[in-house]
C-alpha atoms as a printed R data frame, in Angstrom:
    type eleno elety resid chain resno       x       y       z
1   ATOM     1    CA   PRO     A     1 -24.144  11.515 -22.323
2   ATOM     2    CA   ARG     A     2 -22.828  14.363 -20.213
3   ATOM     3    CA   THR     A     3 -25.995  16.395 -20.822
4   ATOM     4    CA   THR     A     4 -27.979  13.616 -19.147
5   ATOM     5    CA   ILE     A     5 -25.680  13.691 -16.111
6   ATOM     6    CA   GLU     A     6 -25.952  17.476 -15.862
7   ATOM     7    CA   TYR     A     7 -29.743  17.307 -16.110
8   ATOM     8    CA   LEU     A     8 -30.090  14.618 -13.459
9   ATOM     9    CA   SER     A     9 -27.565  16.431 -11.299
10  ATOM    10    CA   ARG     A    10 -29.652  19.606 -11.323
11  ATOM    11    CA   LYS     A    11 -32.958  17.772 -11.035
12  ATOM    12    CA   THR     A    12 -32.248  15.156  -8.381
13  ATOM    13    CA   MET     A    13 -28.906  15.996  -6.695
14  ATOM    14    CA   GLY     A    14 -29.608  19.534  -5.612
15  ATOM    15    CA   ASN     A    15 -26.392  21.265  -4.556
16  ATOM    16    CA   LEU     A    16 -24.184  18.172  -4.704
17  ATOM    17    CA   CYS     A    17 -21.058  18.678  -6.772
18  ATOM    18    CA   LEU     A    18 -20.565  16.809 -10.075
19  ATOM    19    CA   SER     A    19 -17.381  17.664 -11.969
20  ATOM    20    CA   ALA     A    20 -16.597  17.355 -15.663
21  ATOM    21    CA   GLN     A    21 -14.803  14.083 -14.958
22  ATOM    22    CA   SER     A    22 -18.013  12.361 -13.839
23  ATOM    23    CA   ARG     A    23 -16.862  12.676 -10.235
24  ATOM    24    CA   VAL     A    24 -19.524  13.111  -7.564
25  ATOM    25    CA   ASP     A    25 -18.156  15.013  -4.565
26  ATOM    26    CA   LEU     A    26 -19.936  14.597  -1.229
27  ATOM    27    CA   SER     A    27 -16.876  15.318   0.898
28  ATOM    28    CA   SER     A    28 -17.245  16.998   4.301
29  ATOM    29    CA   LYS     A    29 -21.026  16.707   4.216
30  ATOM    30    CA   GLU     A    30 -23.624  15.139   6.469
31  ATOM    31    CA   ILE     A    31 -25.309  12.858   3.966
32  ATOM    32    CA   THR     A    32 -29.049  12.566   4.487
33  ATOM    33    CA   LYS     A    33 -31.329   9.787   3.324
34  ATOM    34    CA   SER     A    34 -32.569  12.038   0.536
35  ATOM    35    CA   GLN     A    35 -29.035  12.750  -0.685
36  ATOM    36    CA   ALA     A    36 -28.076   9.077  -0.502
37  ATOM    37    CA   SER     A    37 -31.181   8.159  -2.510
38  ATOM    38    CA   ASN     A    38 -30.440  10.875  -5.063
39  ATOM    39    CA   LEU     A    39 -26.903   9.607  -5.488
40  ATOM    40    CA   ALA     A    40 -28.220   6.082  -5.901
41  ATOM    41    CA   THR     A    41 -30.590   7.325  -8.611
42  ATOM    42    CA   LEU     A    42 -27.786   9.165 -10.397
43  ATOM    43    CA   VAL     A    43 -25.543   6.096 -10.332
44  ATOM    44    CA   GLN     A    44 -28.249   3.721 -11.527
45  ATOM    45    CA   LYS     A    45 -29.959   5.939 -14.106
46  ATOM    46    CA   THR     A    46 -26.959   7.428 -15.892
47  ATOM    47    CA   GLN     A    47 -24.303   4.695 -15.604
48  ATOM    48    CA   CYS     A    48 -21.765   7.488 -16.220
49  ATOM    49    CA   VAL     A    49 -20.449   8.328 -12.730
50  ATOM    50    CA   GLU     A    50 -16.887   7.020 -12.362
51  ATOM    51    CA   VAL     A    51 -15.663   8.408  -9.018
52  ATOM    52    CA   ILE     A    52 -17.469   9.054  -5.739
53  ATOM    53    CA   GLU     A    53 -15.724  11.299  -3.203
54  ATOM    54    CA   MET     A    54 -17.031  11.006   0.366
55  ATOM    55    CA   ARG     A    55 -13.991  12.142   2.351
56  ATOM    56    CA   ASN     A    56 -14.585  13.255   5.957
57  ATOM    57    CA   SER     A    57 -18.338  12.920   5.616
58  ATOM    58    CA   LYS     A    58 -20.990  11.778   8.060
59  ATOM    59    CA   ILE     A    59 -23.465   9.088   7.077
60  ATOM    60    CA   SER     A    60 -25.604   6.596   8.956
61  ATOM    61    CA   PRO     A    61 -25.315   2.849   8.254
62  ATOM    62    CA   GLU     A    62 -28.851   2.921   6.825
63  ATOM    63    CA   ASN     A    63 -28.069   5.719   4.355
64  ATOM    64    CA   PHE     A    64 -24.747   4.110   3.520
65  ATOM    65    CA   SER     A    65 -26.536   0.891   2.617
66  ATOM    66    CA   ILE     A    66 -28.604   2.778   0.018
67  ATOM    67    CA   ILE     A    67 -25.432   3.769  -1.844
68  ATOM    68    CA   CYS     A    68 -23.911   0.296  -1.515
69  ATOM    69    CA   SER     A    69 -27.046  -1.263  -2.991
70  ATOM    70    CA   ALA     A    70 -26.898   1.119  -5.956
71  ATOM    71    CA   LEU     A    71 -23.314   0.084  -6.690
72  ATOM    72    CA   LYS     A    72 -24.173  -3.608  -6.975
73  ATOM    73    CA   ASN     A    73 -23.971  -4.625 -10.636
74  ATOM    74    CA   ASN     A    74 -22.868  -1.075 -11.520
75  ATOM    75    CA   GLU     A    75 -20.376  -1.003 -14.406
76  ATOM    76    CA   THR     A    76 -18.994   2.551 -14.250
77  ATOM    77    CA   VAL     A    77 -18.044   3.590 -10.693
78  ATOM    78    CA   VAL     A    78 -14.404   2.530 -10.430
79  ATOM    79    CA   GLU     A    79 -13.262   4.560  -7.409
80  ATOM    80    CA   TRP     A    80 -14.826   5.288  -4.028
81  ATOM    81    CA   ASN     A    81 -12.986   7.510  -1.563
82  ATOM    82    CA   LEU     A    82 -14.315   7.161   1.988
83  ATOM    83    CA   SER     A    83 -11.180   8.356   3.808
84  ATOM    84    CA   GLY     A    84 -11.952  10.028   7.119
85  ATOM    85    CA   THR     A    85 -15.587   8.919   7.076
86  ATOM    86    CA   PHE     A    86 -16.533   6.850  10.138
87  ATOM    87    CA   LEU     A    87 -18.296   3.820   8.685
88  ATOM    88    CA   SER     A    88 -19.445   2.197  11.940
89  ATOM    89    CA   ASP     A    89 -21.825  -0.648  11.054
90  ATOM    90    CA   GLY     A    90 -21.756   0.544   7.460
91  ATOM    91    CA   VAL     A    91 -18.680  -1.612   6.932
92  ATOM    92    CA   THR     A    92 -21.022  -4.632   6.899
93  ATOM    93    CA   HIS     A    93 -22.795  -3.219   3.849
94  ATOM    94    CA   LEU     A    94 -19.457  -2.444   2.210
95  ATOM    95    CA   ALA     A    95 -18.282  -6.019   2.770
96  ATOM    96    CA   ARG     A    96 -21.447  -7.333   1.141
97  ATOM    97    CA   LEU     A    97 -20.937  -5.010  -1.833
98  ATOM    98    CA   MET     A    98 -17.383  -6.281  -2.288
99  ATOM    99    CA   GLN     A    99 -18.747  -9.803  -2.736
100 ATOM   100    CA   GLU     A   100 -21.241  -8.715  -5.398
101 ATOM   101    CA   PRO     A   101 -20.509  -7.882  -9.049
102 ATOM   102    CA   ASN     A   102 -19.399  -4.229  -9.306
103 ATOM   103    CA   ALA     A   103 -16.822  -2.082 -11.095
104 ATOM   104    CA   LEU     A   104 -14.837  -0.770  -8.114
105 ATOM   105    CA   THR     A   105 -11.086  -1.051  -8.638
106 ATOM   106    CA   ILE     A   106  -9.966   1.592  -6.107
107 ATOM   107    CA   LEU     A   107 -11.289   1.744  -2.540
108 ATOM   108    CA   ARG     A   108  -9.863   4.339  -0.150
109 ATOM   109    CA   LEU     A   109 -10.592   3.679   3.540
110 ATOM   110    CA   THR     A   110  -7.835   5.576   5.362
111 ATOM   111    CA   GLY     A   111  -8.903   6.734   8.813
112 ATOM   112    CA   THR     A   112 -12.370   5.154   8.778
113 ATOM   113    CA   LYS     A   113 -11.936   3.542  12.229
114 ATOM   114    CA   LEU     A   114 -12.200  -0.010  10.939
115 ATOM   115    CA   GLY     A   115 -10.312  -1.678  13.766
116 ATOM   116    CA   ASP     A   116  -9.770  -5.429  13.744
117 ATOM   117    CA   ASP     A   117 -13.477  -6.216  13.387
118 ATOM   118    CA   GLY     A   118 -13.892  -4.091  10.273
119 ATOM   119    CA   ALA     A   119 -10.646  -5.383   8.778
120 ATOM   120    CA   MET     A   120 -11.750  -8.980   9.268
121 ATOM   121    CA   LEU     A   121 -15.128  -8.329   7.620
122 ATOM   122    CA   LEU     A   122 -13.454  -6.761   4.596
123 ATOM   123    CA   ALA     A   123 -10.847  -9.523   4.474
124 ATOM   124    CA   GLU     A   124 -13.528 -12.176   4.104
125 ATOM   125    CA   ALA     A   125 -15.108 -10.163   1.304
126 ATOM   126    CA   LEU     A   126 -11.723  -9.648  -0.331
127 ATOM   127    CA   LYS     A   127 -11.308 -13.406  -0.729
128 ATOM   128    CA   LYS     A   128 -14.247 -13.417  -3.150
129 ATOM   129    CA   ASN     A   129 -13.543 -10.102  -4.872
130 ATOM   130    CA   LYS     A   130 -11.721 -10.224  -8.222
131 ATOM   131    CA   THR     A   131 -12.085  -6.603  -9.399
132 ATOM   132    CA   LEU     A   132 -10.479  -4.495  -6.652
133 ATOM   133    CA   SER     A   133  -6.856  -3.621  -7.452
134 ATOM   134    CA   PHE     A   134  -6.068  -0.877  -4.915
135 ATOM   135    CA   LEU     A   135  -7.134  -1.013  -1.256
136 ATOM   136    CA   GLU     A   136  -6.151   1.765   1.141
137 ATOM   137    CA   MET     A   137  -6.550   0.914   4.853
138 ATOM   138    CA   ALA     A   138  -3.967   3.078   6.621
139 ATOM   139    CA   SER     A   139  -4.552   4.657  10.048
140 ATOM   140    CA   ASN     A   140  -7.387   2.362  11.115
141 ATOM   141    CA   ASN     A   141  -6.103   0.966  14.411
142 ATOM   142    CA   ILE     A   142  -5.806  -2.468  12.819
143 ATOM   143    CA   GLY     A   143  -3.975  -4.937  15.064
144 ATOM   144    CA   SER     A   144  -2.332  -8.276  14.415
145 ATOM   145    CA   GLN     A   145  -5.694 -10.073  14.244
146 ATOM   146    CA   GLY     A   146  -7.017  -7.824  11.484
147 ATOM   147    CA   ALA     A   147  -3.686  -7.849   9.640
148 ATOM   148    CA   THR     A   148  -3.586 -11.648   9.721
149 ATOM   149    CA   ALA     A   149  -7.090 -11.759   8.237
150 ATOM   150    CA   ILE     A   150  -5.981  -9.408   5.438
151 ATOM   151    CA   ALA     A   151  -2.901 -11.569   4.884
152 ATOM   152    CA   ASN     A   152  -5.060 -14.684   4.512
153 ATOM   153    CA   ALA     A   153  -7.144 -12.849   1.912
154 ATOM   154    CA   LEU     A   154  -3.999 -12.013  -0.067
155 ATOM   155    CA   TYR     A   155  -3.541 -15.680  -0.919
156 ATOM   156    CA   THR     A   156  -6.478 -15.484  -3.349
157 ATOM   157    CA   SER     A   157  -7.115 -11.768  -3.959
158 ATOM   158    CA   HIS     A   158  -6.203  -9.846  -7.118
159 ATOM   159    CA   LEU     A   159  -5.025  -6.711  -5.283
160 ATOM   160    CA   GLN     A   160  -2.106  -4.956  -6.946
161 ATOM   161    CA   LYS     A   161  -1.581  -2.286  -4.297
162 ATOM   162    CA   LEU     A   162  -2.255  -2.446  -0.546
163 ATOM   163    CA   GLU     A   163  -1.770   0.411   1.906
164 ATOM   164    CA   ILE     A   164  -1.935  -0.795   5.505
165 ATOM   165    CA   GLY     A   165   0.588   1.509   7.157
166 ATOM   166    CA   LYS     A   166   0.227   3.476  10.394
167 ATOM   167    CA   ASN     A   167  -1.692   0.704  12.136
168 ATOM   168    CA   ASN     A   168  -0.648  -1.588  14.991
169 ATOM   169    CA   ILE     A   169  -0.241  -4.878  13.172
170 ATOM   170    CA   GLY     A   170   2.757  -6.029  15.251
171 ATOM   171    CA   SER     A   171   5.301  -8.656  14.344
172 ATOM   172    CA   GLU     A   172   2.687 -11.411  13.925
173 ATOM   173    CA   GLY     A   173   0.632  -9.356  11.485
174 ATOM   174    CA   ALA     A   174   3.745  -8.368   9.544
175 ATOM   175    CA   LYS     A   175   4.919 -11.978   9.431
176 ATOM   176    CA   ALA     A   176   1.525 -13.120   8.111
177 ATOM   177    CA   ILE     A   177   1.548 -10.495   5.352
178 ATOM   178    CA   SER     A   178   5.118 -11.267   4.324
179 ATOM   179    CA   ALA     A   179   4.312 -15.002   4.151
180 ATOM   180    CA   ALA     A   180   1.379 -14.265   1.845
181 ATOM   181    CA   LEU     A   181   3.742 -12.447  -0.531
182 ATOM   182    CA   LEU     A   182   5.315 -15.782  -1.420
183 ATOM   183    CA   VAL     A   183   2.009 -17.005  -2.851
184 ATOM   184    CA   ASN     A   184   0.272 -13.863  -4.107
185 ATOM   185    CA   GLY     A   185   1.063 -13.283  -7.773
186 ATOM   186    CA   PHE     A   186  -0.765  -9.960  -8.176
187 ATOM   187    CA   LEU     A   187   0.415  -7.582  -5.427
188 ATOM   188    CA   LYS     A   188   3.025  -5.145  -6.737
189 ATOM   189    CA   THR     A   189   3.053  -2.334  -4.166
190 ATOM   190    CA   LEU     A   190   2.839  -2.654  -0.391
191 ATOM   191    CA   ASP     A   191   2.679   0.429   1.829
192 ATOM   192    CA   ILE     A   192   3.349  -0.785   5.342
193 ATOM   193    CA   ASP     A   193   4.626   2.575   6.603
194 ATOM   194    CA   GLY     A   194   5.276   2.700  10.320
195 ATOM   195    CA   GLN     A   195   5.466  -1.096  10.692
196 ATOM   196    CA   ASP     A   196   8.538  -3.277  11.122
197 ATOM   197    CA   ILE     A   197   8.116  -6.374   8.948
198 ATOM   198    CA   GLY     A   198  11.124  -8.023  10.585
199 ATOM   199    CA   ASP     A   199  13.762 -10.250   9.021
200 ATOM   200    CA   HIS     A   200  11.106 -12.689   7.814
201 ATOM   201    CA   GLY     A   201   9.280  -9.965   5.901
202 ATOM   202    CA   ALA     A   202  12.475  -8.455   4.549
203 ATOM   203    CA   ALA     A   203  13.339 -11.793   2.970
204 ATOM   204    CA   HIS     A   204  10.087 -11.961   1.019
205 ATOM   205    CA   ILE     A   205   9.571  -8.512  -0.508
206 ATOM   206    CA   GLU     A   206  11.619  -9.162  -3.632
207 ATOM   207    CA   CYS     A   207   8.488 -10.135  -5.566
208 ATOM   208    CA   LEU     A   208   7.064  -6.609  -5.194
209 ATOM   209    CA   GLU     A   209   7.714  -3.501  -7.274
210 ATOM   210    CA   ASP     A   210   7.569  -0.994  -4.441
211 ATOM   211    CA   VAL     A   211   7.444  -1.070  -0.638
212 ATOM   212    CA   VAL     A   212   6.948   1.920   1.659
213 ATOM   213    CA   LEU     A   213   8.547   1.646   5.101
214 ATOM   214    CA   SER     A   214   8.712   4.543   7.578
215 ATOM   215    CA   GLY     A   215   7.698   6.966   4.868
216 ATOM   216    CA   ILE     A   216  10.510   5.826   2.541
217 ATOM   217    CA   SER     A   217   9.822   4.111  -0.772
218 ATOM   218    CA   LEU     A   218  12.088   1.165  -1.588
219 ATOM   219    CA   PRO     A   219  12.463   1.058  -5.407
220 ATOM   220    CA   LEU     A   220  12.520  -2.711  -5.819
221 ATOM   221    CA   LYS     A   221  11.505  -2.697  -9.488
222 ATOM   222    CA   GLN     A   222  14.214  -0.151 -10.303
223 ATOM   223    CA   ILE     A   223  16.838  -2.328  -8.632
224 ATOM   224    CA   ARG     A   224  15.705  -5.483 -10.418
225 ATOM   225    CA   GLU     A   225  15.787  -3.767 -13.805
226 ATOM   226    CA   SER     A   226  19.218  -2.156 -13.327
227 ATOM   227    CA   ASN     A   227  22.150  -3.817 -15.054
228 ATOM   228    CA   GLY     A   228  24.866  -1.303 -14.204
229 ATOM   229    CA   PRO     A   229  25.530   1.478 -11.672
230 ATOM   230    CA   LEU     A   230  22.617   2.424  -9.408
231 ATOM   231    CA   ASP     A   231  22.289   5.733  -7.553
232 ATOM   232    CA   LEU     A   232  20.343   5.484  -4.286
233 ATOM   233    CA   SER     A   233  22.040   8.387  -2.537
234 ATOM   234    CA   SER     A   234  20.189  10.821  -0.265
235 ATOM   235    CA   ARG     A   235  17.038   8.666  -0.017
236 ATOM   236    CA   GLY     A   236  16.761   8.696   3.769
237 ATOM   237    CA   PHE     A   237  17.478   4.969   4.020
238 ATOM   238    CA   CYS     A   238  18.293   3.659   7.493
239 ATOM   239    CA   SER     A   239  19.887   0.311   8.349
240 ATOM   240    CA   TYR     A   240  16.531  -1.467   8.277
241 ATOM   241    CA   HIS     A   241  15.737  -0.179   4.771
242 ATOM   242    CA   PHE     A   242  19.123  -1.440   3.601
243 ATOM   243    CA   HIS     A   243  18.459  -4.799   5.202
244 ATOM   244    CA   CYS     A   244  15.187  -5.053   3.261
245 ATOM   245    CA   LEU     A   245  16.945  -4.160  -0.002
246 ATOM   246    CA   VAL     A   246  19.745  -6.714   0.238
247 ATOM   247    CA   SER     A   247  17.759  -9.743  -0.982
248 ATOM   248    CA   VAL     A   248  16.792  -7.799  -4.117
249 ATOM   249    CA   LEU     A   249  20.310  -6.444  -4.638
250 ATOM   250    CA   LYS     A   250  21.850  -9.917  -4.424
251 ATOM   251    CA   ALA     A   251  19.622 -11.166  -7.232
252 ATOM   252    CA   SER     A   252  20.085  -8.070  -9.409
253 ATOM   253    CA   GLN     A   253  22.591  -7.162 -12.116
254 ATOM   254    CA   VAL     A   254  23.707  -3.990 -10.327
255 ATOM   255    CA   THR     A   255  27.461  -3.447 -10.709
256 ATOM   256    CA   ALA     A   256  27.930  -0.444  -8.413
257 ATOM   257    CA   ILE     A   257  25.596   1.088  -5.863
258 ATOM   258    CA   ASN     A   258  25.778   4.609  -4.462
259 ATOM   259    CA   LEU     A   259  24.253   4.699  -0.978
260 ATOM   260    CA   SER     A   260  26.026   7.865   0.135
261 ATOM   261    CA   LYS     A   261  24.325  10.487   2.321
262 ATOM   262    CA   ASN     A   262  21.752   8.130   3.825
263 ATOM   263    CA   GLU     A   263  21.335   7.120   7.482
264 ATOM   264    CA   LEU     A   264  22.988   3.698   7.454
265 ATOM   265    CA   GLY     A   265  24.297   2.869  10.915
266 ATOM   266    CA   THR     A   266  26.279   0.120  12.598
267 ATOM   267    CA   ALA     A   267  23.278  -2.238  12.454
268 ATOM   268    CA   CYS     A   268  24.160  -2.813   8.792
269 ATOM   269    CA   TRP     A   269  27.300  -4.557   9.986
270 ATOM   270    CA   ASP     A   270  25.983  -6.076  13.206
271 ATOM   271    CA   ARG     A   271  23.168  -7.872  11.357
272 ATOM   272    CA   GLY     A   272  25.579  -9.169   8.741
273 ATOM   273    CA   THR     A   273  23.841  -7.251   5.963
274 ATOM   274    CA   ILE     A   274  26.937  -5.717   4.401
275 ATOM   275    CA   SER     A   275  28.998  -8.897   4.532
276 ATOM   276    CA   ASP     A   276  26.053 -10.850   3.089
277 ATOM   277    CA   LEU     A   277  25.897  -8.456   0.141
278 ATOM   278    CA   PHE     A   278  29.667  -8.653  -0.399
279 ATOM   279    CA   GLN     A   279  29.665 -12.450  -0.359
280 ATOM   280    CA   ASN     A   280  26.520 -13.218  -2.328
281 ATOM   281    CA   SER     A   281  26.228 -10.587  -5.040
282 ATOM   282    CA   GLY     A   282  27.679 -11.899  -8.264
283 ATOM   283    CA   THR     A   283  27.752  -8.641 -10.234
284 ATOM   284    CA   LEU     A   284  28.322  -5.975  -7.567
285 ATOM   285    CA   ASN     A   285  31.825  -4.528  -7.694
286 ATOM   286    CA   SER     A   286  31.593  -1.432  -5.500
287 ATOM   287    CA   ILE     A   287  29.462   0.231  -2.855
288 ATOM   288    CA   ASP     A   288  29.608   3.870  -1.779
289 ATOM   289    CA   LEU     A   289  28.788   4.389   1.910
290 ATOM   290    CA   ARG     A   290  30.224   7.869   2.317
291 ATOM   291    CA   GLY     A   291  28.196  10.325   4.358
292 ATOM   292    CA   ASN     A   292  26.512   7.598   6.431
293 ATOM   293    CA   PRO     A   293  26.976   7.170  10.210
294 ATOM   294    CA   ILE     A   294  28.629   3.796   9.580
295 ATOM   295    CA   ALA     A   295  31.386   5.536   7.587
296 ATOM   296    CA   SER     A   296  32.655   7.341  10.675
297 ATOM   297    CA   CYS     A   297  32.510   4.529  13.260
298 ATOM   298    CA   ASP     A   298  35.191   2.146  14.472
299 ATOM   299    CA   LEU     A   299  33.947  -0.621  12.142
300 ATOM   300    CA   THR     A   300  35.470   0.863   9.013
301 ATOM   301    CA   GLY     A   301  38.515  -1.399   9.231
302 ATOM   302    CA   GLN     A   302  36.389  -4.533   9.414
303 ATOM   303    CA   ILE     A   303  34.223  -3.355   6.519
304 ATOM   304    CA   ARG     A   304  37.267  -2.688   4.343
305 ATOM   305    CA   ASN     A   305  38.705  -6.117   5.193
306 ATOM   306    CA   ALA     A   306  35.421  -7.808   4.258
307 ATOM   307    CA   ALA     A   307  35.345  -5.923   0.961
308 ATOM   308    CA   ARG     A   308  38.950  -6.851   0.210
309 ATOM   309    CA   ALA     A   309  38.299 -10.511   0.982
310 ATOM   310    CA   THR     A   310  35.482 -10.601  -1.591
311 ATOM   311    CA   LYS     A   311  37.270  -8.372  -4.121
312 ATOM   312    CA   LYS     A   312  34.778  -5.535  -3.736
313 ATOM   313    CA   GLN     A   313  35.487  -1.821  -3.538
314 ATOM   314    CA   VAL     A   314  33.960   0.133  -0.660
315 ATOM   315    CA   LEU     A   315  34.012   3.906  -0.256
316 ATOM   316    CA   LEU     A   316  33.794   5.148   3.324
């Protein structure tokens, strides 16, 4: 009952914040052993805490392990936000927790300085974890080695959303992740902002519902479910975004697509993306490219000829 939480909060948590939504907030604090122990007591005794906020906090690996131990076999804490908190060796305790029975479905680790070593530890744990559905690992200086380890974990994990943008995963890391998409049947949303997944990755994102690239969300589910005109104007799409969308567009039932007022350049033609869409889309009748850089270049004649040859209408 809430009265029990309030009582324990006053009695054992001191000045730590507990909101009406059973959310413990330890953000921007230096968490002592006493506070970690009190939180552990609250989690274990009440079984009512659902969210723990520890954003931008400071905590030693030893004190962190106290909280991790309390979460083992816990059935109520579903979200833990550690963004901005330097975990150091504490990531070892977190990896162990992920392999134990617990209720966590959302784990936020943005900016926790994981690096490749931390990413690899969590990847091994992720292979055995069947409860986590959302993992946030952006801005962690993860390289290709760490990204490849995460990709290998995707083959068996039940993650539905992965945020791994603003790292340094490189082409090899991106290729490994995109290859895993062919096998993973759970992942629906991939935020790989700031990374170039290359042609290989672009060919394998059609199984997802949403992908974030360079801060732009690609509405893959919306495209797949459309069976008529589709308005994607003024979305900030560049040539690479368009290239990533083509495989989904070709398999869709979209009849007309409005891509006006984006940032589509000559690379759309040079890479064969536009001609590929013209030739291999069975339902698409027209495409609006007005207000894009490509609409005012010297390729317009070739684009119109390609559209005419495939009986498509193009607006430039």
